[in-house]
C-alpha positions as CSV (number, residue, x, y, z in Angstrom):
1,A,-20.9,-17.7,25.1
2,R,-24.4,-17.2,26.6
3,G,-25.3,-20.7,25.4
4,G,-22.3,-22.2,27.2
5,A,-20.5,-23.2,24.0
6,L,-17.3,-21.3,25.1
7,P,-15.2,-21.9,28.2
8,H,-16.0,-19.9,31.3
9,G,-14.1,-16.6,31.3
10,L,-12.9,-16.8,27.7
11,V,-15.0,-13.9,26.5
12,D,-13.9,-11.7,29.4
13,T,-10.2,-12.6,28.8
14,L,-10.4,-11.8,25.1
15,M,-12.4,-8.6,25.5
16,A,-10.0,-7.4,28.2
17,R,-7.0,-8.0,25.9
18,A,-8.7,-6.5,22.9
19,Q,-9.7,-3.4,24.9
20,G,-12.9,-3.0,22.8
21,N,-11.0,-3.1,19.4
22,P,-13.1,-5.4,17.2
23,F,-10.2,-6.0,14.7
24,Y,-7.8,-6.9,17.6
25,L,-10.5,-9.3,18.9
26,E,-10.8,-10.9,15.5
27,E,-7.1,-11.3,15.1
28,L,-6.9,-12.9,18.6
29,L,-9.4,-15.4,17.6
30,N,-7.5,-16.1,14.4
31,Y,-4.3,-16.5,16.3
32,V,-5.9,-19.1,18.6
33,R,-7.5,-20.9,15.6
34,D,-4.4,-20.9,13.3
35,R,-2.3,-22.5,16.0
36,G,-4.9,-25.1,17.0
37,L,-4.9,-23.9,20.6
38,D,-7.5,-25.1,23.0
39,P,-9.6,-22.0,24.1
40,A,-10.2,-23.8,27.5
41,N,-6.5,-23.2,28.2
42,L,-6.3,-19.6,27.1
43,H,-5.5,-18.3,30.5
44,Q,-2.3,-20.4,30.3
45,I,-1.4,-19.2,26.8
46,E,0.9,-16.2,26.4
47,L,-0.9,-14.0,23.8
48,P,0.9,-11.3,21.9
49,D,0.7,-8.0,23.8
50,S,0.0,-5.6,21.0
51,L,-2.0,-5.6,17.7
52,H,1.3,-5.1,15.7
53,T,2.9,-8.1,17.4
54,L,-0.2,-10.1,17.0
55,I,-0.3,-9.5,13.2
56,L,3.4,-10.3,12.9
57,S,2.9,-13.5,14.9
58,R,0.1,-14.5,12.6
59,L,2.1,-13.8,9.5
60,D,5.0,-15.9,10.9
61,T,2.8,-19.0,10.5
62,L,2.6,-18.6,6.7
63,T,4.9,-20.5,4.3
64,E,7.9,-18.6,2.9
65,H,6.1,-18.4,-0.5
66,E,3.0,-17.0,1.1
67,K,5.0,-14.4,3.2
68,T,6.9,-13.3,0.1
69,T,3.6,-13.0,-1.9
70,L,2.1,-10.9,0.8
71,R,5.1,-8.6,1.1
72,V,5.3,-8.0,-2.7
73,A,1.5,-7.3,-2.6
74,S,2.0,-4.8,0.1
75,I,4.3,-2.8,-2.2
76,V,1.5,-2.5,-4.8
77,G,-1.0,-1.2,-2.2
78,R,-4.0,-2.4,-0.2
79,L,-5.7,-3.4,-3.4
80,F,-3.6,-5.4,-5.9
81,R,-3.9,-7.4,-9.1
82,T,-2.6,-11.0,-9.3
83,A,-1.1,-10.3,-12.7
84,W,1.0,-7.5,-11.4
85,L,2.6,-9.7,-8.7
86,A,3.4,-12.5,-11.2
87,G,4.7,-10.0,-13.8
88,D,6.7,-7.8,-11.4
89,Y,8.3,-10.5,-9.3
90,P,9.0,-13.7,-11.3
91,K,10.4,-15.5,-8.2
92,L,6.8,-15.9,-7.0
93,G,6.2,-18.2,-10.0
94,A,3.7,-18.1,-12.8
95,F,0.2,-16.7,-12.5
96,P,-1.3,-20.0,-11.2
97,Q,1.2,-20.3,-8.4
98,V,0.6,-16.7,-7.3
99,K,-3.1,-17.2,-7.4
100,A,-2.8,-20.4,-5.4
101,A,-0.9,-18.5,-2.7
102,L,-3.5,-15.7,-2.7
103,D,-6.3,-18.3,-2.5
104,T,-4.7,-19.6,0.7
105,L,-4.4,-16.1,2.1
106,E,-8.0,-15.5,1.2
107,A,-9.0,-18.6,3.1
108,L,-7.1,-17.2,6.1
109,E,-9.1,-14.0,5.7
110,I,-5.9,-12.0,5.2
111,T,-6.4,-10.9,1.5
112,P,-10.0,-11.7,0.4
113,L,-10.9,-11.6,-3.3
114,D,-12.3,-8.2,-4.3
115,Q,-12.9,-8.8,-8.0
116,P,-12.9,-12.1,-9.8
117,G,-11.3,-12.8,-13.3
118,P,-10.2,-11.7,-15.6
119,E,-8.5,-9.1,-13.3
120,W,-8.4,-11.2,-10.1
121,I,-8.0,-8.3,-7.7
122,Y,-7.4,-9.0,-4.0
123,L,-7.6,-6.7,-1.0
124,F,-5.8,-6.6,2.4
125,K,-8.8,-7.2,4.6
126,H,-7.6,-4.6,7.1
127,I,-5.5,-1.6,6.4
128,I,-3.5,-2.3,9.6
129,T,-2.5,-5.7,8.2
130,H,-1.3,-4.0,5.0
131,E,0.7,-1.4,7.0
132,V,2.3,-3.9,9.3
133,T,3.3,-6.1,6.3
134,Y,4.7,-3.2,4.4
135,E,6.6,-1.8,7.4
136,S,8.1,-5.2,8.1
137,L,10.3,-4.7,5.1
138,P,13.5,-2.7,5.5
139,F,13.4,0.7,3.9
140,A,16.1,-0.1,1.3
141,T,14.2,-3.3,0.3
142,R,10.9,-1.3,-0.1
143,A,12.6,1.3,-2.3
144,K,14.0,-1.4,-4.6
145,L,10.7,-3.2,-4.8
146,H,8.9,0.1,-5.6
147,E,11.4,0.8,-8.4
148,R,11.1,-2.7,-9.8
149,L,7.3,-2.5,-9.8
150,A,7.4,1.0,-11.4
151,S,9.6,-0.4,-14.2
152,Y,7.2,-3.2,-14.8
153,L,4.2,-0.8,-14.8
154,E,6.0,1.3,-17.4
155,G,6.3,-1.8,-19.6
156,I,2.6,-2.5,-19.5
157,G,1.5,1.1,-20.0
158,A,-0.1,1.6,-16.5
159,P,-1.4,5.1,-15.7
160,V,1.4,7.7,-15.2
161,D,0.2,8.7,-11.7
162,V,0.5,5.0,-10.5
163,I,4.1,4.8,-12.0
164,A,4.9,8.2,-10.5
165,F,3.8,7.0,-7.0
166,H,6.0,4.0,-7.1
167,Y,9.1,5.8,-8.5
168,G,8.4,8.4,-5.8
169,R,9.0,5.8,-3.2
170,S,12.2,4.5,-4.9
171,E,15.6,6.0,-4.8
172,N,15.8,6.6,-8.6
173,A,15.8,10.4,-8.7
174,A,15.9,10.6,-12.5
175,K,12.8,8.4,-12.9
176,Q,11.1,10.3,-10.1
177,Q,11.5,13.6,-12.0
178,E,10.5,12.1,-15.3
179,Y,7.2,10.7,-13.9
180,W,6.4,13.6,-11.6
181,L,6.6,15.8,-14.7
182,K,4.5,13.3,-16.8
183,A,1.9,13.0,-14.0
184,G,1.8,16.8,-13.5
185,D,1.3,17.3,-17.3
186,A,-1.5,14.7,-17.3
187,A,-3.2,16.4,-14.3
188,Y,-2.9,19.8,-16.0
189,K,-4.6,18.5,-19.1
190,A,-7.4,17.0,-16.9
191,F,-7.8,20.3,-14.9
192,A,-6.9,18.4,-11.7
193,S,-5.5,21.5,-10.0
194,E,-4.6,20.0,-6.7
195,A,-2.7,17.1,-8.4
196,V,-0.9,19.7,-10.6
197,L,0.4,21.5,-7.6
198,E,1.4,18.3,-5.9
199,Y,3.4,16.8,-8.8
200,Y,5.0,20.1,-10.0
201,G,5.7,21.1,-6.4
202,R,7.9,18.0,-6.0
203,L,9.9,19.1,-9.1
204,L,10.7,22.7,-8.1
205,P,13.6,21.8,-5.8
206,A,15.2,19.6,-8.6
207,Q,17.8,20.8,-11.1
208,L,15.6,21.8,-14.0
209,D,16.5,23.8,-17.1
210,P,15.3,27.5,-17.0
211,Q,12.5,26.9,-19.6
212,Q,11.1,23.9,-17.6
213,K,11.0,26.0,-14.4
214,I,9.1,28.8,-16.3
215,D,6.6,26.3,-17.7
216,I,6.1,24.7,-14.3
217,N,5.6,28.0,-12.5
218,L,3.1,29.2,-15.2
219,K,1.1,26.0,-14.8
220,R,1.2,26.2,-11.0
221,A,0.0,29.8,-11.2
222,H,-2.9,28.6,-13.5
223,A,-3.8,25.8,-11.0
224,H,-3.8,28.3,-8.1
225,T,-6.0,30.6,-10.1
226,N,-8.5,27.8,-10.8
227,L,-8.6,27.1,-7.0
228,G,-9.2,30.8,-6.2
229,R,-5.8,31.3,-4.7
230,L,-4.8,34.5,-6.3
231,R,-2.0,35.4,-4.0
232,E,-0.2,32.1,-4.6
233,A,-0.8,32.5,-8.3
234,R,0.9,35.9,-8.3
235,E,3.8,34.5,-6.4
236,H,4.5,32.0,-9.2
237,L,4.0,34.6,-11.9
238,N,6.6,36.7,-10.1
239,M,9.1,33.8,-10.3
240,V,8.6,33.8,-14.0
241,F,8.9,37.5,-14.7
242,T,11.6,38.5,-12.2
């Protein structure tokens, strides 16, 4: 701008719209670039009036295959493996097709490569982009995709806490209980007391048999003791012996 390479007033216009938010400013520039707009006419262009709208507007420029790839990736998380997308959602195509879509998204600086092969792990460049993409899906669709992913992860022997997370966002109550229990047991064996309390805590309102409730309360009492929370530990012991 100081060298005169940008139209007069462009920087002030963009900065005013971005309100000092560097990510907003970056996305505004991407918006102008992706549409081939002439920056000299920016004062005549109706720019999206919020960061959320701006991101959605940018995603609308993608092909349907790229949009679907991005949405399925948002279910996995901000960091995701190419193989998981291809294995979980066959409609995206085989591994080469999925990777080609991700390479395009990388070129657009939406999901840059985080780790090359053999894993080929990509990352939503900004957490806000991940959140907007994820929230653009209806709740029922998200729940179904989480259940589908969890089922796929079961089949490949993924860590139980990852499977528990995705079943936890589904509507499959039976699988939620199964994997919250498995994740709680794994955390207990690993002496991860906070995780023990979290997973077993989700199970307590469920319809469990008496022996399971006793076992869970004993383990929660042990976890509280490890964390120095003796009053809470006594409360769980009282549930066992009263």
